[in-house]
Each structure stands twice: as structure tokens, then as C-alpha cells.
C-alpha positions as CSV (number, residue, x, y, z in Angstrom):
1,M,-38.9,-2.3,15.0
2,K,-38.7,-0.9,11.7
3,I,-36.8,-2.5,8.8
4,A,-36.2,-0.7,5.3
5,T,-34.4,-1.5,2.1
6,F,-33.5,1.4,-0.1
7,N,-31.2,0.9,-3.8
8,I,-29.6,4.2,-3.0
9,Q,-28.0,4.7,-6.5
10,N,-24.6,5.9,-4.8
11,L,-24.4,8.4,-2.5
12,F,-21.7,11.1,-3.6
13,H,-20.3,9.7,-6.9
14,R,-21.3,7.3,-9.7
15,D,-19.4,5.0,-12.0
16,R,-19.7,6.4,-15.4
17,S,-20.7,3.1,-16.9
18,F,-24.4,3.2,-15.2
19,R,-24.8,7.0,-16.9
20,E,-27.4,6.8,-19.6
21,R,-26.1,7.6,-23.1
22,P,-28.2,10.5,-24.4
23,F,-29.4,10.7,-28.1
24,S,-29.5,7.0,-28.4
25,K,-31.5,7.2,-31.7
26,C,-28.4,8.8,-33.4
27,N,-25.9,6.7,-32.1
28,D,-25.6,4.6,-35.2
29,D,-25.4,7.6,-37.1
30,W,-22.5,8.6,-35.2
31,Q,-20.7,5.2,-35.0
32,T,-20.8,5.3,-39.0
33,E,-19.3,8.8,-39.1
34,I,-16.6,8.6,-36.6
35,D,-15.6,4.7,-38.3
36,D,-15.6,6.8,-41.6
37,L,-12.9,9.4,-40.2
38,L,-10.9,7.0,-38.3
39,V,-10.1,5.0,-41.4
40,K,-9.3,8.1,-43.5
41,N,-5.4,7.9,-44.4
42,K,-5.0,11.9,-44.4
43,K,-7.0,13.7,-41.7
44,T,-7.9,17.4,-41.4
45,L,-7.8,19.6,-38.5
46,E,-11.7,19.6,-38.9
47,D,-11.6,15.9,-38.9
48,Y,-9.6,15.5,-35.7
49,E,-12.0,18.0,-34.0
50,R,-15.2,16.0,-35.2
51,I,-13.6,13.0,-33.9
52,R,-13.2,14.6,-30.7
53,E,-16.5,15.5,-30.4
54,L,-18.1,12.0,-31.1
55,S,-15.7,10.3,-29.1
56,P,-17.6,10.5,-25.8
57,L,-20.8,10.1,-27.8
58,V,-20.2,6.7,-28.7
59,G,-18.2,5.6,-25.6
60,I,-14.8,5.5,-27.2
61,D,-13.4,7.2,-24.0
62,N,-15.4,4.7,-22.0
63,C,-13.7,1.6,-23.5
64,N,-11.6,0.8,-20.2
65,Q,-13.7,0.3,-17.3
66,L,-10.9,0.2,-14.7
67,P,-9.7,3.5,-13.6
68,Y,-6.1,4.8,-14.1
69,A,-6.2,5.9,-10.4
70,V,-8.4,6.6,-7.4
71,L,-8.4,9.6,-5.4
72,R,-9.7,9.2,-1.8
73,R,-9.9,11.9,0.9
74,K,-8.5,10.9,4.1
75,S,-8.2,13.4,7.1
76,G,-8.4,16.2,4.8
77,F,-5.9,15.1,2.6
78,L,-5.6,13.9,-1.2
79,F,-4.3,10.4,-1.6
80,L,-3.7,8.9,-4.8
81,K,-4.0,5.1,-5.2
82,G,-2.4,3.6,-8.5
83,K,-4.3,1.4,-11.1
84,N,-2.1,-2.1,-9.8
85,Y,-3.0,-1.2,-6.2
86,S,0.3,0.1,-5.0
87,K,0.7,2.2,-1.6
88,E,-1.4,5.2,-1.2
89,L,0.8,8.2,-1.6
90,K,-0.4,11.8,-0.6
91,A,-0.7,14.2,-3.0
92,S,2.3,16.5,-3.3
93,E,5.7,17.2,-5.5
94,L,7.5,14.2,-4.1
95,T,4.6,11.9,-5.7
96,D,5.9,12.3,-9.4
97,W,2.5,13.5,-9.7
98,N,1.9,13.8,-13.4
99,G,-0.9,16.4,-13.5
100,W,-3.9,14.5,-14.3
101,V,-6.0,11.6,-13.3
102,A,-8.4,9.6,-15.3
103,L,-11.6,9.5,-13.1
104,Q,-14.0,6.5,-13.7
105,N,-16.8,8.2,-11.8
106,Y,-18.8,11.3,-12.1
107,P,-20.7,13.6,-9.0
108,I,-24.4,13.5,-8.1
109,D,-26.0,16.4,-7.9
110,P,-26.2,18.1,-4.6
111,M,-29.7,18.3,-4.6
112,A,-30.3,14.5,-5.5
113,V,-27.7,13.4,-2.3
114,E,-30.4,15.8,-0.2
115,N,-33.4,14.1,-1.6
116,K,-31.8,10.7,-0.8
117,A,-31.2,11.9,2.9
118,R,-35.0,13.2,2.7
119,V,-36.1,9.4,1.8
120,I,-34.4,7.9,4.6
121,A,-35.8,10.6,6.8
122,D,-39.2,10.0,6.3
123,V,-39.1,6.0,6.4
124,N,-36.9,6.6,9.6
125,P,-36.1,2.9,10.1
126,D,-34.6,1.2,12.9
127,I,-32.6,-1.0,10.5
128,L,-31.8,0.2,7.2
129,I,-30.3,-1.9,4.3
130,L,-28.7,-0.1,1.4
131,Q,-27.8,-1.0,-2.0
132,E,-25.2,0.9,-4.3
133,I,-23.0,2.4,-1.8
134,E,-19.5,3.6,-2.7
135,D,-17.8,2.7,0.7
136,R,-18.0,2.8,4.3
137,A,-16.5,6.2,4.3
138,S,-19.2,7.7,2.2
139,L,-21.8,6.1,4.2
140,E,-20.6,7.3,7.3
141,E,-20.4,11.2,6.1
142,F,-23.9,10.9,4.8
143,N,-24.9,9.5,7.7
144,E,-23.4,12.4,9.7
145,E,-23.8,15.4,8.0
146,F,-27.0,14.9,5.7
147,L,-29.5,12.9,7.8
148,P,-30.0,15.5,10.7
149,R,-30.4,18.2,8.0
150,F,-34.0,16.7,7.8
151,G,-34.8,15.7,11.4
152,C,-33.1,12.0,11.3
153,K,-30.9,11.0,13.7
154,P,-27.8,9.6,12.5
155,F,-27.5,5.8,13.0
156,Q,-25.5,4.3,15.7
157,T,-24.0,1.4,13.7
158,I,-22.6,1.1,10.0
159,F,-21.3,-2.0,8.6
160,V,-20.0,-2.4,4.7
161,V,-18.5,-5.5,3.3
162,Q,-17.2,-5.0,-0.4
163,G,-18.5,-7.6,-2.6
164,N,-17.3,-8.5,-6.1
165,D,-18.5,-5.5,-7.9
166,K,-15.5,-2.8,-8.2
167,R,-17.7,0.0,-9.4
168,G,-19.2,1.3,-6.1
169,Q,-22.1,-1.3,-5.8
170,E,-21.7,-2.3,-2.2
171,I,-24.3,-3.3,0.5
172,G,-24.3,-1.7,3.9
173,I,-26.5,-2.0,7.2
174,L,-27.4,0.9,9.6
175,T,-28.9,0.1,13.0
176,R,-30.1,2.3,15.6
177,K,-29.5,1.9,19.2
178,G,-31.1,-1.2,20.7
179,C,-30.4,-3.1,17.7
180,K,-27.2,-5.2,17.8
181,I,-25.5,-6.9,15.0
182,K,-24.3,-10.1,16.7
183,S,-22.7,-11.8,13.4
184,V,-22.4,-11.3,9.5
185,Q,-21.8,-13.3,6.8
186,S,-20.8,-12.5,3.3
187,H,-21.5,-15.3,0.4
188,I,-19.0,-13.5,-2.0
189,Y,-16.9,-17.0,-2.6
190,D,-19.9,-19.1,-2.9
191,F,-20.3,-21.1,-6.2
192,N,-23.1,-21.9,-8.1
193,Q,-23.5,-25.3,-9.7
194,N,-21.8,-24.3,-12.7
195,G,-18.7,-23.7,-10.5
196,K,-18.8,-19.9,-11.2
197,I,-18.8,-17.2,-8.6
198,A,-22.6,-17.1,-7.6
199,F,-23.3,-13.4,-6.9
200,D,-21.7,-10.7,-8.7
201,K,-22.1,-8.6,-6.2
202,D,-23.1,-10.2,-2.8
203,L,-25.2,-11.7,-0.3
204,L,-24.8,-11.0,2.9
205,E,-26.4,-12.7,6.1
206,Y,-27.0,-10.6,9.5
207,E,-27.8,-12.0,12.7
208,I,-29.4,-9.1,14.9
209,L,-30.5,-8.9,18.2
210,T,-33.6,-6.6,18.8
211,A,-34.3,-4.1,21.4
212,N,-36.9,-6.5,22.8
213,G,-34.5,-9.6,23.2
214,N,-35.6,-11.3,19.9
215,T,-33.0,-12.4,17.3
216,I,-33.7,-11.8,13.6
217,W,-31.9,-12.7,10.7
218,I,-31.6,-10.5,7.6
219,L,-30.5,-11.8,4.0
220,A,-29.8,-8.7,1.8
221,T,-28.6,-9.0,-1.6
222,H,-28.4,-7.3,-5.3
223,L,-29.0,-9.9,-8.0
224,Q,-27.9,-9.9,-11.7
225,E,-29.4,-6.7,-13.3
226,Q,-31.0,-6.9,-16.9
227,T,-28.9,-6.8,-19.8
228,V,-29.2,-6.9,-23.7
229,D,-29.0,-10.6,-23.2
230,K,-32.1,-11.1,-21.3
231,K,-32.0,-14.8,-21.8
232,L,-28.7,-15.0,-20.1
233,S,-29.5,-12.6,-17.4
234,D,-32.4,-14.6,-16.3
235,I,-30.2,-17.5,-16.2
236,F,-27.8,-16.3,-14.0
237,R,-30.2,-14.5,-11.7
238,K,-31.9,-17.9,-11.2
239,L,-28.5,-19.4,-10.2
240,Q,-28.3,-16.8,-7.8
241,A,-32.1,-17.1,-6.7
242,E,-31.2,-20.7,-6.0
243,K,-28.3,-20.3,-4.0
244,I,-30.3,-17.7,-1.7
245,A,-33.3,-20.1,-1.3
246,E,-30.6,-22.8,0.1
247,V,-29.2,-20.5,2.5
248,Y,-32.8,-19.3,3.5
249,N,-34.2,-22.9,3.9
250,K,-30.9,-24.0,5.7
251,L,-31.8,-21.2,8.4
252,Y,-35.2,-21.9,8.4
253,Y,-35.0,-25.6,9.3
254,E,-32.3,-25.1,11.8
255,G,-35.2,-23.3,14.0
256,K,-34.5,-19.9,12.9
257,K,-37.8,-18.3,12.1
258,Y,-37.5,-14.6,12.0
259,I,-35.9,-14.3,8.6
260,A,-36.2,-11.3,6.2
261,L,-34.4,-11.5,2.7
262,L,-34.6,-7.9,1.0
263,G,-32.9,-5.9,-1.8
264,T,-32.9,-5.4,-5.6
265,L,-33.5,-8.5,-7.1
266,N,-33.9,-6.7,-10.5
267,T,-37.0,-8.2,-12.5
268,P,-40.6,-8.6,-11.7
269,S,-42.4,-11.3,-9.5
270,F,-43.4,-13.0,-12.9
271,C,-40.1,-13.7,-13.9
272,Y,-39.0,-17.4,-13.8
273,S,-35.6,-16.5,-12.6
274,L,-37.2,-15.5,-9.0
275,S,-39.0,-19.0,-9.0
276,P,-36.8,-20.4,-6.4
277,L,-37.5,-17.9,-4.0
278,L,-41.3,-16.8,-4.7
279,L,-42.7,-20.5,-5.6
280,S,-40.3,-22.8,-4.1
281,T,-39.6,-21.4,-0.4
282,N,-42.6,-20.1,2.2
283,L,-41.2,-16.6,1.5
284,R,-44.2,-14.0,1.9
285,D,-43.9,-10.5,0.0
286,V,-44.5,-7.7,2.4
287,T,-46.6,-5.7,-0.5
288,K,-49.2,-8.4,0.0
289,H,-49.6,-7.7,3.6
290,P,-53.1,-5.8,4.3
291,S,-51.3,-3.2,6.0
292,F,-49.1,-2.2,3.0
293,N,-49.6,1.5,2.5
294,V,-48.4,4.0,-0.2
295,D,-49.6,6.9,-2.0
296,F,-51.5,6.0,-5.1
297,D,-50.7,7.2,-8.7
298,K,-52.8,10.1,-9.5
299,G,-56.0,10.2,-11.9
300,K,-56.9,6.8,-13.7
301,D,-54.0,5.2,-13.0
302,A,-55.0,4.6,-9.8
303,G,-57.4,2.1,-10.6
304,Y,-54.8,0.1,-12.7
305,Y,-52.7,-2.7,-12.0
306,S,-50.3,-3.1,-14.8
307,L,-48.3,-6.3,-15.1
308,G,-45.2,-6.5,-12.9
309,A,-46.3,-3.6,-10.6
310,Y,-46.1,-3.6,-6.9
311,R,-49.8,-3.3,-6.8
312,M,-52.7,-1.9,-8.0
313,G,-52.5,2.1,-8.0
314,V,-48.7,1.6,-7.8
315,N,-47.8,1.1,-11.4
316,I,-43.9,1.2,-11.4
317,R,-42.3,-2.3,-12.1
318,Q,-41.0,-3.9,-9.1
319,K,-37.3,-4.6,-8.8
320,D,-37.2,-4.0,-5.2
321,Y,-38.2,-6.3,-2.4
322,L,-39.0,-7.1,1.2
323,L,-39.5,-11.1,1.7
324,M,-40.2,-12.7,5.2
325,S,-40.4,-15.8,6.8
326,P,-44.2,-16.7,7.7
327,E,-43.5,-16.2,11.5
328,L,-42.1,-12.8,10.7
329,F,-44.8,-11.7,8.2
330,E,-47.3,-12.4,10.8
331,K,-45.5,-10.1,13.3
332,T,-46.2,-6.9,10.6
333,N,-47.8,-3.8,12.1
334,S,-47.5,-1.6,9.4
335,S,-45.6,-1.5,6.3
336,G,-45.1,0.7,2.9
337,L,-43.2,2.0,0.2
338,N,-41.9,5.8,-0.1
339,R,-41.1,6.8,-3.7
340,K,-41.2,10.5,-3.2
341,G,-37.5,10.7,-4.7
342,I,-38.2,8.9,-7.9
343,W,-38.8,10.9,-11.2
344,P,-41.8,10.1,-12.9
345,D,-40.5,10.6,-16.7
346,K,-44.2,9.8,-18.3
347,R,-47.3,8.1,-16.7
348,P,-47.9,7.0,-14.3
349,M,-47.8,10.1,-12.2
350,W,-47.1,10.3,-8.5
351,S,-46.3,12.9,-5.3
352,V,-42.8,13.6,-5.7
353,Y,-40.6,16.5,-3.4
354,P,-40.8,19.8,-4.0
355,S,-37.2,20.3,-4.1
356,M,-37.4,17.7,-7.5
357,N,-37.6,20.1,-10.5
358,H,-35.8,17.3,-13.2
359,K,-34.3,14.1,-13.0
360,N,-31.0,14.8,-12.1
361,H,-32.7,15.7,-8.6
362,S,-34.0,12.1,-8.0
363,A,-32.9,10.5,-5.1
364,S,-32.9,7.0,-6.8
365,E,-34.8,5.0,-9.8
366,H,-35.9,2.8,-6.7
367,P,-38.4,3.2,-4.0
368,A,-37.7,2.5,-0.2
369,I,-39.7,-0.1,1.1
370,W,-40.4,-0.6,4.9
371,V,-42.2,-2.9,7.5
372,D,-42.9,-2.3,11.3
373,L,-42.7,-5.3,13.3
374,G,-43.6,-6.4,16.7
375,V,-40.4,-8.2,17.6
């Protein structure tokens, strides 16, 4: 039985707040220029035109992170959902349609969508955990329409629980025939020791019956990403890791020995914020298993081991993890990592899909990590 985790960074649309701002070196100059224009008492037509040009570059048009409205496709029709989560109405002349909708997301390149499917098809797991998906409807469409294009049979079961993040950052599980989801528990309302919501996204706890009649428990999560305030990010992530360690230890000492923790932890293993998981539990990283296999970097980088990398010759900074209890770790037959869908901006270089001609074609900035287990 093969288990995989993949931060797919959305399927079809991505929130604009995640988009990289180009030409950041000029940002200070643009900010100064637009400030000077805005305070002018008398503005010319050229001033207004320049303000319109500068606004998206300095993020003024991105100041409101909540969408005015959300367009959804349902049974082939467009539906409008208001900002206050009013009743959904079909777009027509009877719905006070005012002619425009402010969208908070942008479409993902069609080639990137196909490369996302290629990664999953190459790994072809029995149980797949995805981070950063829009919703269940998008995942069902991707499963049914895109995976078969690359010889990958659609998954039989799909389960998505909406987390605390409202930007299309959900966690989903897909399983094939023979793997039965017995129970699912969300931890979106767990509190940390400071009395605040512990998970800005979620921690999901799955109980799964395998085809061989064994039960495994999967903890899937997506921890605090790194922000400008690194110290604060690390503190919040450490509180999340402590909560996960608490859940893991409870399961383990209840006699549930086949446990896997996987997802995007968003920092290398040397960061102290992960110490509650990597040092204070008996969880073991699949990248340390002798069977762990991956295409190495090209050239002399194949013999180099950079700080925070997955392993020697795989010199991308580790943010995604597949950790297992000792009993499950011992059941590992093979394991590996697929990064053919990641665009290498600079050294190190590695093999990518032939269909990737530039960064917009990349499947994700994250690799897919997998393990084949004898359970």
C-alpha cells in the first residue's frame, strides 16, 4: 500500500495574496512616487493614469483580502454568492446583477494543471493527502477529468474538510478501492496554551482500514508558513507542533502503533519550532529510510548536502514531511520523492517534465513524498 503527500498549491485557481510581486527592487520607488501623486491637490489626467498604473504594483488593489463575491459553477450554471454569505442566486436578469464582480483569485496555467496530474500519476498512491486545494468540487473535477489523461485511474473516495483559512487552503484525502476511511476528526477548534485557535489551517485525523485488514492512523496538517516576522512565525508553529505531538502521543499510548504524520510543516528540520515533533516524539522521517529514492541534482551538486535539504544530492530546502511511528517505519518497503514538477530557478538543477518550459508551467513549489508499506 502506497501513501503520498503533496502540497499541490491549488488545482485551478489560486488566491491573489500568494502571487509573487515582480520587480520588488523597484517597490520603494513606486511607493514614493504614488504617495507623492496622491497628496497632490490638483491632479492632471497624466497623474491619474500613472496612479492607475502604479496601484497594482504596490498592492493597493489588494488591500481587501475578502472577495466582494464568489462565482461558483453548479450544474453548468454560474451562481453568485454575496460577501455576507447570503443565499446563492443564479446569475440572471432577476438577481440585480450589476455587471461586474471583484475576484480574489487568478487562474492557474492549464499546463501547470496537467503537470500536477502528471506528478500524481507518476507516484500513483493508494492513499493521497493533498494540501492547498480549493474545495471538494474542484478536487472531484481534477480527479475525474485530469488524472485519466496520464494513465492514472481516478480515486474512488474523496474527502475534504474546510479548515480555518479562507483562501482555498484546504486539506483533502483521496483513497483507492480497498482502503476504507473509518473516521475523520478535525482539530480546527483546538486551542493552544495561549487560549487561541491552534491551527490557522487544520490538523486532520484519519482512521483507515487497509486492504489487508490493518488499521492505520494518518495525521495530515499544514503548519504556519514563514512570514516577515520569523520569530513570531516560529513561536506559532512551535505551539502547533506541540498540539500535534499531544495528539500523536495520545494515539500511540492507546496502542495505535501504525501512525503517519504528513504534510507541509514549512520549515527545515533544524528549526526549533519542530522540536516537539522531531525530538520529543519517536516519529521517524521517511527520508532517513535506506530505501528513500530520488533523482539527484545534476553535476557536482549531486555530492553536496546543503543545510536543511532533504538529503545529500537533493538540495531543496525541506518543508514537506512524511513521519511515521517506529512500527510503521519498519513496514517500509520503498519510499521516495518526486520533484519533476518543480521549476528550478537556479542551482541546483534537476530533471523536470519536458512539458515545463517556464515557471508558470510548474506543478508546485513542493515535491510529492511517498512510502510503500507492507500493511
